[in-house]
N, C-alpha and C positions, 0 to 999 in steps of 0.2 A: 289765915293768909291764903290767897289764891295763887296758884302757880301756873306757868305756861306748860302745856302738854309736851311731853317728849315726842319727837317725830316718830311716827310709826306706832305710837301707843294706841291710838283710836282712829277709826275711819268710819264715815257715815255716807248714807245715800238716801234718796227719796224714791221709793218705788210706788207708783200709783198714788195712793193717799196714805202711805205709811212711812214713818221715819225708821231707818235701820242704822244702828250703831254697833260696831264690833270692836272689842278690846283685844289687844295682843296678849295671849296667855304667857308668852315667854317673858314679857316685862312685868308679869304679876307673880312669877314663881317665888314661892316663899312669902307671899304677901297676902293680906286680907283687904277686901275692898267693899265699899257701899256706894249706892247711887242716891243722890238727892235730886228731886225735881224742883227747879226754880219757879216758884209762883210769882208772877209779875207784881202781885199786890201784897202777898203775905210772906215772901221769902222762901228759903229752901224747905222742902218737905221730904222726909225720909221715905224711900220707896219700900213698901212691904207688899205682901200678897193681896191683902184686902184693897189697898189703894190701887194696885196694879189692875185687878179685874174690874174695879168700879170705874177707873179713869182711863182705861184703854191702853195700858202699858203691859209689856211682856219682858221679863228678864230670864234668859235661859242660856244654853250653850249651843254652839254649832257642833257639827259632827267631829270637828277637830279639837274641841275643848276650849275654844275661844268664847268668852262671855259675849252674849248678844242681847242688845236692848232694842225693842221695837215699840213704837208709839203711834196711835192713830192721830191724824191731823185734827180730829175732833176731840182729842184728849182734854182732860180737865184743865191743864195748865198751859195749853198751847195758845199762843197769840195768833189770832185770826184777823187777817187784813182783807176785808172785802170778799171773803170766801174763796180767795185764790192764793194768797201768800200766807204761809204759816211758819212759825218759828217756835223752837223749844230749847231751853237751856238746861243742861244736866251738869250737876257737880259730881265728880268722880273722887271719892275719898279713898286713899290708899294708906295702909298702916302695916307695920311689922307685927302688930299684936292683934289678937282676936277681939280684945276690948275696944279696938280702934283708937287707943290713945296715941298721941303724937302723930295723928294722921295728917297726910298732905292732901290738900284739896285742889283738884284741877277742874276748871270750868270749861265746858264743851258746848258751844251753841250749835244748833242744827237748823237748817232752813229747807223748806219744801214749797214748791209751786205746783198747784193743781187746780185747773179750771174746768176740765172736761167732766163735770159732774153729771151723772145719770139721774133720771127722775128718782130712782131709788137705788141705794147702794147698801149692800149687806157684806159685812166682814165676819168670817168665822175664824177667830184666833184660838190659840191654845187655851186661854183662860177666860175668854169672854165672847159674846155675840153682840154685834152692833148693826143697827139699821138706821139709815138716815134718809129723809124724804124731803123733796122740795116742797115748800109751803104753798106753791101756787097750783098744785095738782088738785083734781077733784077729791073731795073729802072721803067719800065712801063709795064702794063699787055699786053699780046699778043692779048687781046680782044680790038682791035683798035676801040673804039667807036668814035662817031662824036666829042664828047667833047675833047678827047685826040688828035684826028687828027687835030682839029682846033687849038689846043695848040701848035702844032709843029712850025708853022711860028713864034710864039712869041720867040722861043728859039734863033732865029737869032740875036735878040737884047739883049741877056743876056750879061752883062758885064763880062769881063775876071776876074777870081779869086775873084768873089763876089757872095755870095748867094742872090738869089732873089725869091720872092714868086709870084705865079700867082693864083688868086682866080677866080673861075668860079661860077656864080650865075645866076638866071633867068634874072637879069638886064644886064648881059654881063660879059666880062673878065676884070680883073684888075691885072696889074703886078706892083709890088712895091718892094722896097728894104727892107731889114730886119729892118733897122733903122726907115724907114717910117712905117713899120708894128707895131713897138713898140709904136709909137705915137698913133696908133689906138687901143692899148690894147693887141696886140699880143706879143708873146715871141717866138723867134726862135733861136736855137743854135745847134751846132753840137760838138760831141766829136770824138775821134779817132774811136769810134765804132758805134755811133748812131747819128741820126738827130731827133730832136723833135720840135714840134710846139704846143704852148699853145694858146688857143683862148677863149675869153669871150663868154658867151651866148648872143644870139640875137644881134650880131654885124651887121653892114650894109652888110657885105659880106656873112652872113649866110642865110639859108633858112629853112623853116619849111616844113617837109613832114610827111605824115601819113603812118606808117608801122604797119600793123596788128592791126589797131585801136589805136595805140599809137603815139602821136605827138613827132617827133624827130627834134632836132635842129642840122642842118648839115652845116659844112663848107667844101666845096670842094676846095682843093688846091693842087698845085704842087710846090715842092721845087726844084729850079734849080741852078746848079753850072757849070761853063764853064772854061776850060783851052784850050790851043791851040790845043791839040790833044784829049780833053775829053769834052763831054757834059753829065752831070749827071742830070737825072730827077727822083725825088722821089715823090711818091704819099703820101701826108700827109693829106688826107681827114679824117675828124673825124665827128662822129654823135652820139649824146647822147639823151636819153629820157628826156622830160620835164614834162610829166605827167604819166598816167598809174596807178594812185592810185584810188581805189574805196573802199567804206565803206558800211557795213551793221550795224545793231544794235549790232552785236556780233563779227564781224571780220573786219580786214583790209587786202585788197588784193593789191599786187604790181605786175604789169604786165610789162614785157620787151620782145620785139620781139626776137625770136630765131635767125632769119636771117635778117640782115640789108642790103638791096640791094646795097647801096652805098659803103659798106665795103666788100661785097662779090660779085665780078663781075661775077664769074662763079659759080652760085648756085648749079649746078649739081655736083660740086666737094666738096661742103660743108659737113663737118663731125664734129658734136659736140663731143668733147672729155671729158670735165669735167665741172660740174656746182657745185659751192660752194656758200653757203650763210653764213652770219655771223651777229653778233650784235656788234656794236662799233668796236673794233679791234680784236674780237675773232671769229674764224671759228666755226660754229656749225656742229659737225661731224654727229650727229644723231638728226636732228631737230624734228623728230616725237616724241622724248621723251619729248619735251617741248610743244607738241601739235601744233608745226608749221607744215605747209604743203608746200613742195617744189615739184611742178609738172612742167613738160615740155613736149612739143610735137614739131611737125615740125614748128609751127608758133609762139608759146608763151612759155615763162618761167613765172610761177606764184608762188609767195610766199604769203601764207595766214597765218595771225597771229591772234589768238584770242585776242580780246580786253581785256586787263588786264593781258596778258601773261607775264611770267617772262622775264626779259631783257628790257622791256619797263616800262613806268611809267604812272600810272593813277593819274591825278591831279584834285582836286576839283576846281570848279569855280562857280561864281554866275553871271548870265547874265539876265538882264531884270527882276530882282526879282525872278528868277527861279534858283534852285540849279541843278547843273549838273556836268559832268566829262569830261575831255579831256585826251586822251591817246596819248602818244608820244613814238616813238621808232626809233633808229638809225640802219638802216640795210645796208648791202652791199652785192652785188652779183658779183661773179667772174665766167665768162664764157670763157672757152678755146675751140677753134675750129681750124680746119685746112681747107685749100682750096688750089687749084692748084697754085694760085698767091702768097700767103703769107706764105705758109708752116704752121706756127702756129701764131694765134692771141690770146692774152689774153685781155679780155674786162672786166673792173672793173667799177661798178657803185656804188657810195655811196649815200644813200638817207636818209634824215631825214624826218620822217612821223609824222604828228600830225592830229588827227581826228578833225572834227568839234565839236562844243559844243553839248554834248548829255545830254538833260534834264533827271534828275533822280528824281522821286517823292519819298521822304522819307516815310517810313511806320511807323505807330504807332500801336504797338501791346499791347493789353490790357491783361496783366497777373495778373489782380487784384485777391487778395485773400479774398473772402467775409468772410471766417471764421475768418480771422485775422483783418477784418475791415480796410483793407489797399489797397489803389490803388498802383499797380505796373505797370508802363507804360514804355515800351521799345520804343525808338525813334532811327531809323536808316534806312538803313545802310549807313555809312559814311566812307570815306577814312581817313587814319591817320592824314591828314593835316587839318582836321576840328576840331574846338573847340566850345564847348557850352559856351557862354559868359553871358547869362542872360535868365531868364524865367519870364513869367507873369502868375500869377494864378488869374483867374477871371479877374479883371481889375487892379490888384496890381502888379507892376513890382518889381522884385528882382534881385539883382546881385547874383552870386553863393554863395558868402560869406554870404549875407543877407539871402538867402534861407536856407543855412545850419544852420544859427543861429536861424532862425524861427522854425526849426524842420523838414524841408523837407530833404529827403535823396537823393542825386544825385551822381551817380558814373558811370564810363565807364565800358562797357563790351565788350570783343572781340568776333568776329564771325569767323566762320570757313573759310570764303573766304577772309581773310586778311582785313576785314572791322571791324568797331566798331559801337557801339550804346551807347546811354545814357539812363540810368535807373533812373526814378523818382518815389519815394515812398512818398505818402501823406496819412495821416490817414483820415478815413471817418469823424472823429470828428473834423477835422481842421475847423476853422471858415470860411476859404475861399472856402470850399467845399459847393456847393449848395445842399440843402436837400429839397425833395418834398415828401409829403405823398401821396402814390398811393394805389389803390385797397383797400382791407380791412385792412390789417395789415402790409403793406410793405412801405419801404422808398426807394426812388430813389435818389442815391447820384450821383452828376454830378461834374466832375472835368474839368474845362475849363483852358487849358494851351496854352501858346504861347511861342514857343522856339525861341531864337535868337542865330544863329550860325555865326561863321566867318571862313574864309579860310586863311591859311598862305599866307602872302605877298599881300593879297587883302584887300582893305579898305571897300569894300561893305559888308553889312550884309544881311543875309537871315532869313526870319521870317516864321515860320510854326505853324499854330494853330491846335489844336486837342480838341475833346470833348469826354470824356470817361465817361460811365455810368455804374452803378451797382445797381441792385434792390435786396434787401434782406428783408426777413420777420423778422423784428426786433421790431415790435410794437405789444403789447398785448392789445387787446380791453378790455375796462373796464367792470366789472361785478357789477351790483347794488345789494344792499341789501334792501329789503322792509319790512315794519312792520307798525302797526297801534296802536293808543290808542283809547280812547272812542270817541274822536271828530276829530281826524286828521289821515291823511295818511302820511307816511314818505318814502322817497327814499334817500339812502345813496350811492353816486356815487363817485368813485375815481377821483381825480382832474388831474391825469397825462394825458397830451395830450389835456386837455380841453382848448378850444380857440386856441390851436396851431394846432391840427389835426382835431378836431371835436367840434361841439357845440350841445347844447340841444335845442330841438324845441318842442313847444306845438302846435300841428297841423302844420300849415305852418308859425308860428311866432316864432322868436328867443326868447328863454326863458332867458332873461337877468335880471339884478337887477331891472330895471324899471318895467318890466312886472310883476315880482314877487311881487313888492310892490303894483302895481295897482290891481292885482288879489287877494291880501291878503295872498300870500304865505310868509312863513318865511324861511330864508336861514341862514345857519351857515357853516363856512369853517374852517377847520384846515389844517395841513400840508399835509394831504393825501386825505381827502374826503370832498365832499360837501353834506351837509344834507339839504334836501328840505322838509319842513313841509307844507302840504296842508290841510286846513280845509275841513271838510266834504262837506260843501255847497259852496265851492269856485268855481270860474269860471274854467271850464276845467274838472271838475270831471264828469265822465260818470256813470250814475246810471243804472246798469245792471238789478236790480230787486228792485222794490219798492212795499212794501206791508204794511199792517197794523202794525205800530210800528216797522218795520224792513226795512233797506235799505242795498242793496249790491252795493257798490260803487267801481269804478276803476279809477285810474289816470294813463295816459300814457304819457311818454316823449320819443321822438325820438332822437337817437344819429345820427347826420348827419355830413358828411365831410364838412369842412370849405369852400373849394373852389367849389366843384361840387354839394353840397347839397344832395348827395346820402345818403339814409338812411342805416346805418350799422346795427342797431338793435334797438329794442324797450325795454324801461325799464317800467315795469308796477307794480303797487301795487294795490291789490284788497282785500277788507275786507267787512265784514258784520257789520252793526251798529244797535243798538237798539235806537230808537228815538221816543219820544212821540209827538213832534210837529215839523212840517216842511212844507215848500212849495218848490216844485221843478218844475221849468219851463224847460221842455225838448226842445231840438232843433227842434223837429218836430211839436211843438205847443201843445203837451200834457202837462197838468198841473196835478200834484199830490199834494194833501194837506192832512196833518194829523193835524186836529184841536183839540186842547185841551180846553175843556169847564170848566171853573171854575166860577160857578154861585151859588148864594144862593137865593132861594133853588135850588137844582140840577134840570137839565132839562132832558128830554128824548132825547138822541142823535139820535135816529132813526127818529126823526121828523125834524131834520135840513135839509136844502135844499140850493140850489143855487138860483140865480135870476129866473131861469126857475124852477118852483116848481116840475117839473118832474125829475129834477136832484137830486137824493137822495144819501146819502153816500153808498159807496160800502161795507164798513165794519164799525163797531162801537162797543163800549162798554160803560160802565157807564161814562167815562170821555173823550172819544175820538171819533172822527168821521173821516173816510178816504174817500176823494173824488178823483175821477179821471175823467177829462173831457178835451176836446179840446177847444182851444181858439175861435173856430168858432161856438161853441155850448153853451147851457145852459145860454143864455142871456148875454154872455161875450161882453163887450163893448171895443172899441179900440180908441186910440187917439195918436197923434204924438207930441212928445216933443223933439226938437233938432234933434239929429240923432238916436233917439230911438222910437220904437213902444211900446206902453204901453197897455196891455190887463188887463181889470179889471172885477172882479166878486165879489160876496158877499155871504157869508154863513150866513144864518139867521135861526131863530127858529120859527116854527108856534105855536103861543100861543093858549092855550085852554081857551075859554071864556065861562062864564055862561050866558045862555040866559036871557035877562032882557027886561022889557017893556020901559025902558027909558035909556038915556045916563047919566053917563058913564057906559061902559061895565065892568063887573067884571071879573078879571083873577087873578090867583095865580102864573102864570109863569113870570119870570123876562124877561126883554127885552134883546135880544142878537143879535149882528151883528158882523161879522168878514170880513173885506175887504181883498180880494186876488188880488195882483198886480204882473204882470209878465212883465219884461223889455226885449225887444229884440232890437238888433242893426238893424237899417234900412237897412244897407248893411252888409251882413255876408256871408262868404264863408263856405259852407258845403261840406264835403267830403263824397260822397255816392257811392255805388257800384251797378252794374247791374248784375243780375244773372238770369239764366234760369233753370227751373226745369226739362227740357227735355234734357238729355245728348246729344241726337242726333243733337240738334240745337245749341250746344256750338260753339262759334266763333272759326274759324280755326286760327292757328298761322300764322302771316304774317302782311300785311299792309291793311288798309281799308281807306275809304274816308268818310268824314262827311261834309255836306253842310248846314251851318246855313242859315235860312231864316227870313227876317223881315216880320211881319204879323200885320194886323189891325183886331183886334178882335171886334166883335159887341155883346154887351149885348142886346139881343132882348127884354128882359123884360122892360128895361127902354128906349129902342130905342135911345141909345147914342153910338157913335163910340168911342172906347177906343184905344188909341195909345200904343200898346204893342210891344216892340222890343226885339228880342233875338240876342245875339252876342256870339262869341267864343273868349276868351282871349288867348294870347300867353303864359301866365304864371299866377301864382296865384296872381300876383299884380293887375290884372285887369286894367292895364294902357295902354296896347297895344293890339289891336284887329285885327283879320283877316278881310279882305274885305268880304262884303256880297256875297253869291253865289260862293265862292271860295272853290275849293276842297282842303281838308286838309288831309295829310297822317298821320295816327296814328297807332301805334301798339297796340294790345289789352292790354298790360301792362302799356301803357302810360296814364297819367291822361288827362282829357279834362275839360277845365274851361269854364263853361256856365254861362251866365248872362241873366236873363229875367228882363226887366225893364218896369214899367208903366210910360209913359211920362205925363199923365194927372195930373194936379195940383189940381184937385177938392178934397176937404177934405173928400168928401163922397165916393171917389173911393178907393177900396182896391184891391190888387193883390194876388190871391191864385194860386199857381202852383199845379194843381190837378194831371196831368199825364205827365210824361216825360219818353221817351223810345228811344231805339236805334234800328235801322234796318240795314240790310246788303245792302239795295238798296235805291235809291232816292225816291221810292214810300214809303210814311210814313206808309201805311197799309200793306206793304209786310211782309213776314215771312222769317226767324225767327225774333223774336222780344224780346229785352231785356229791361225789365222795370227798371227804376231808381226810380221814385216815382209813387205811385198809390193812387188816391183819396187824394192827398196832404200828 
């Protein structure tokens, strides 16, 4: 059964001497189709590749994917009326099955009017070459070449009233009948007005020649017809370009020779009359308006098309995991010339051009809005056939629906060059955004995103990862409040960012709950602040001034970054205290003691002393005595207990006795002794600075070297070798050390961690670091010299 076509399903036109029919791909989605050619005498004939090339038909697709059918008006099944009116009927069979069962057949007639025939017309189609010649032109050129002269003897064997073809190729001459030529894929026929020959590309009778750098497929043939009183020889040679396409990153260039020697035997008489170019079935009158370039000279005709130009199609593709584009365009060229042999020749070439795969690296543009705390990332540029199907934030995949539900905002945006991009908006505060505390008061927000895109009609996916960062100053450093009471120092520190961005350090040690309990600190925390209570005589308190019944004490806490340990600022509390009794053991070995004497009867405080009776109180009054001495003086003894060094001295009172001749001695003073103990850790890290009083010798800014040396010190007085080793640690942990005699680069602001160790295990051996200094050179006695410790 035949059906009437659905409106918009097919459209046709007649361009020059070619039928053009286009089917709408949208109405064929999910369908299968076939074409049948209606033979006026034999009925429908199924169109296949062999029939198409032999009969002058082409079935292909345009750049948009619509099926396209083209037919020469000299095709096998075209109805020819007086060489001017032509008609062809096509059956379009459509089925939902590949076997074409239950197909619906639509009949589509086409009509074409063409009367402006040239003496010779040549068509170079995708799958065939066609030449048609008026039968009233002179048979053979007056230019009697060797090929034509050698062909003349063959005419003696031409059968009467029967067309025959003679092919001339490098392999020799071949004379065959028209029916035999049809078996080889050729098609020959004649009308009252014309003779035409249609030949396939790359047949055995063809030859490849290079003309002006372009490969040409050529079939040299003579059509012969003989009657008793007539011998008709017609030159039916045809030659068509098979390449001539070149590409750059931005253009496509199609080159065709201006003069083809096998078609123009007398080149001196050649005259180019008209050159037209077109797209599909449309002639471009002013190609420069579309940025096309049509140029020609004596040897070449060149058409240059910008990639992406209107009339063609850019298509996305994914190849080898890379995104790229392919540009396709259907061009035709029509060149009309004259020469002495043929009067007028119209030469038409139809060319479908597709570029190679051109990789395109998508761009990621960071349009983040810091003031809105919002990532805004543009991902492009893509053609309209690209879709974003999924994203991965961090390591978490999301479909677009899931992403929108989570709170990500994703939308398309058009660009000016007919491309598009995808916008992704993510809040800085989203849990999948990485956050890193940097510098003093800034946060670096990092968005890790992996895009997944797909291309229409392709199953392959393309993945593109991007990392977007934004650093903003959105962190306020805490400020501490300090105060004191009669016995304690206090620091009130905001808890915001504590342990997340920064920690509190006492010296080089983390001030945590364990350390606070160990050192006797009390801590209290509410929703906003940490209050630290430090007893006056707790570990870590620095005594800036110690005098009779008065102490000026300071406690320092460093605010350091969690990751880098950089010190951001110091929190200090400093107060003066009145105290009547105390013992302070300073890090440098100085001991200050304020002793309160409660005896009956009272004693004279000026007569108190240490073990060395020359060590008297610095200050005193009726009830107190103030001593200040170093652990290496005043008869102080030392002993080791575990990992501590214990220094011990004693405050005593010199009794006044009455002289008597016999024992017991008579005295009115009470017995008084006060033991003073100072505990020091055997291994302790002290932070000391080296300064010079002469500004001219201050160390320059830059890098220096320090060479630690192992040394064997000899105590000459007791004639015993003491094994003393000095080392430089890589950090404050004193677990990794530099190799001896190794140069170490340090800037003046960097700390140097020194360790001096006495290796002897003798209980009577003690180590005192008397002098430590830094020089600018390897000579230890060189100047300038910066002292770290002097006389211990």
